[in-house]
N, C-alpha and C positions, 0 to 999 in steps of 0.2 A: 228446625229447617232454612235452609240456606238458599240463595238464588246462586249459583253457579254458567259464568260466563268461559265456555270454552271455542277460541277461535286466534286469528290470525291479529293484522293491526291495526283490523278496523273494530275488533273487541280490546285491543289494549288502548284505542284511541288516544296514541301520542304522537303521531306520526306529524310530523311538518310543527312538531313543538305546541301541540296542540294541548289544551286543561282542561279539556272536560271528557267523560268516556260514558257511553251510553248505563254500563253496570255503576257507574257514581248517580246515573238520574234515576237508575231502576232504587240504588241503596239509599236514595232523599225518597223516593215515592210512597215504597215500601217498610221503608223504616226498618229492614231485615240486614240479616247477615249478607253480602253481598260480594262471590270471592270473582278477579279477574283473573282468568285464565288466558291472556292472551297473547300471543308472540306475534312478531310484524317477520314477513315473509315467509309465513309456516304454509304448507299446502294440509291439505284435508289429510292424507296419511301420518302426515308429522304431527300435528295435534294429537290424530288418535294415535299411535306410538307413544306420546307421552305421557298420556294417560291410563296405557296398557289397555288400551281395546284394540292395537295392531301388535303383536310380537316383533319385538326387533333379537336378533340371534347375533351370536358371534359365527362369522366367518372364517374365519382362522386360530390356533391356537392361541395363547399368553403362556408365558412361561415367567416367572416371576423366584429369584434367587432367593437365597436365607436374609434378611436386612435386606430388602430391597422393595421400596412401597412404589415408585414409578414417576413418573406417565410413562409407561408404556404404552402404544399404539396398540388402537380397538378393531378391527376390522370387524362394524356393525351392518345391519341389512334388515329392509322390513321384509316382510313373509313373499314377496317378489321378487327378492333377492337384490330391492335399488339401495342403494348408499343409503344408512337412513341420515337424515335431512337436522338430526337436531343438534341443539346449544347451536345455530349460524345466527342467531342474536340473543339476546336475552331480554326483559322487558325495561326500557328505557327510565320509566321511573324509578322501577326498585331497582332494579341492577339484577333481579330474581332470572333463572333461568329455567324457573319451573323443573325442573328436572332432579337436578341431588338434592341428597344423597343417592346414590343408586345401591345396588346390587348387581355383580354380574357373576353367572353362574353361582349365586347365594355367598361369593365376597363382597364383602361390602365396601365402598368406596366411591370415589365423583372423576366423572366424567370431564371431560374437556376439550375442546378444541380450538386447534392450528391451523387455521384455512382450510385444506379437503378433508385433513385426518382428525378424529377422534383418537383419543388420548382415554385409559384408566390407571388410575392412580388409589391402592387399595389402603385400608385404614391401619392393616398389622399386617407387620413383617415377618413373624414371627417362625415363619418356615419356609421352606420352599414351596411352590404351588406352580399347578399347570389348570388354567381354566381353558375347555376343552370347545373345539368346532359346536357349536348348534346351542352350544348354552344362552339362559335367556336373562334381557335386561330388566329389571324393576327398578323403574321409573318412583321417585317421592310421590307423584302424583295415583300411578299404577298401583299403590298400595292404602289408599283413601277410599272411605264410603260414599260414596255419593245417592244410595239408594234411598234417603228419604227428605230428599232432595230437589227442586224445583232445577231442571240443566238444560242450558241454552246454545245452543250450539249454531257460529256462523262458518262456517269452512268453504270455501271452494273458490277462492278469489285469485288464490296464488298456485290454483291447479288449472286457472284461464276456463273456468266451465262453459263446456260451450256440449252441444248432443250426442259429440262423439267419446265424449268424458264423464258424463255426467255420473252416469250409472254408475262409474269408479267411485265417485263424490258420494255417492248413495252409497256403498257399502260401506265406508267408511264413515259414514255417518249413522250407520244401523248399528256398526262395530261401540260406535262410543255409547249407541241409547243401550245396548246390550250390556255394553262393559257398566253403565252408571246405574241401569236398574229401577232406575223411576218412571213410571208412568204419567211422572208430569215434567212436558221438557215441551221448547217450541226449538224450531227448525226453521232461520230465518234465509230467507232470499237473497239472489244474488243483483246487484246495483246498478252497478258502470257499465254502460253501455259504450261504450270507448272499449273497455278495456275484455268487455267480452260482450260481441254481438248478438250473443243468441242469447242473452242475457231474458229475456222475454221467455222463450221458448224454454228455455234450463229452467224456469219457477216455473214454467207449467207443467213438467214432468214431478219437479217437487214436490208439488200440491198434489200430485196423484196419488206420491208413494205416500207422503205424510197428513194429507186429509186436514185434521181439524188443527193440528201440530203444527202446521204452517204460516207460516208470519211473511207475508210479501210487501213487504216494507218500500220497494222501490213503485208497486200499484198505487200506495196509500200518497207517496209524495208526488206522484204524478197525477194526482187527483185535486191536489191543491190549488189554488189559483195562482197565475203570477201577478205577485204584488207588484202595483207602478211606485206609489210615493216612497224616498229615500231609498228608493233603491239604484244604486250603480252602477249594477248588473243586468237591468231590468229587459234590454234591448236582445244580450243572453241567454237570460232567461227563457225568453219566448221563443227564440232557437231552439233553447233547450226542446225546450217543451217540446216542439214541433215534431222534432226528432228522435222524442223522447228519452232524452236524454234527463240526468238528475242536474236541476238546476243549480248553475256557476256561483248563487250566492250563498249553497249551502256546502259549499266546496271550501277546504282550507287553504290550499294552493295553484288557485288557478291561474291555466296558463302555463300549469306544470307538472299538474298530477290532477287525473279527475275520477279517480278513487275515494281520495280520504276523506269527510266529511267534517267540518267545523264544527263548534259549540252550537250553533243550532241545529244544524242536523241529528248529533247526537242528542238533544233535548229531544227532539222529535222523534225518534227512535225509540228512547226510553219511555217516554211517556207514551207512545203507541204499544210497546211490549206491556205495560203497565195494565195497560186495557186491556190488551190479548191475557191475561194473566188473569183479570178480574174476572171476563167475559169465562172462559175455561174453567173459573172455581178453581185454581189455583191458589192463589190470594183471595180473601173477601176484599 
């Protein structure tokens, strides 16, 4: 059994040169294999499509001549016909895109991106080939089995989750839960109020949807007392607490970015999830 952490930069944990992620903390505490499947900038739909929970299809035919490998432009879109957000970023520490190698309409190859355009390069050019409109993209992770694992989902920040779109985020989360096929899962709530003014209301809706599987990390952070001794951000932390915002002392780049946490932030999250997993009986 493994722990798989699916999400965006908050899961990747590498924003602003961070040296610690919550999956790394979980690995230390549980002594289990913990996979960090976080990539910065991804919406809930992109994360879901990366693991095969949301279908990505070709919207125009692709033609290959014999001897031609590519790359050729590949117009790929999600189920709502929005252009796919895959490969806009890769993991900062490993360079892994968590997508390749792929199969497009059953043809093995690799995807790449240049600006707003995705390209497909096939592995074998021994014959002419047409990959037809409607063909489905299979990513590397879409072929993995997660059904015996513990799966953690933290998405929605790049959707700017609000009461008006939270059901779309929930639909994508549920598609990932169904795809991974395990009853052992956790959904982490939204955190940064400055980024998502309705974070508290959104978390209430997520809690109603996922019940005991939901972890409200924001609520936990805000329950902690503001530390004065040795805290250069004491006044700001006090102001933050009064506004219901994540304390500045837990933020990686104060004054520039109030979304991404620092090492203490991720240590608290990893420890909180460890307790949640023990409480739920997922681990001993």
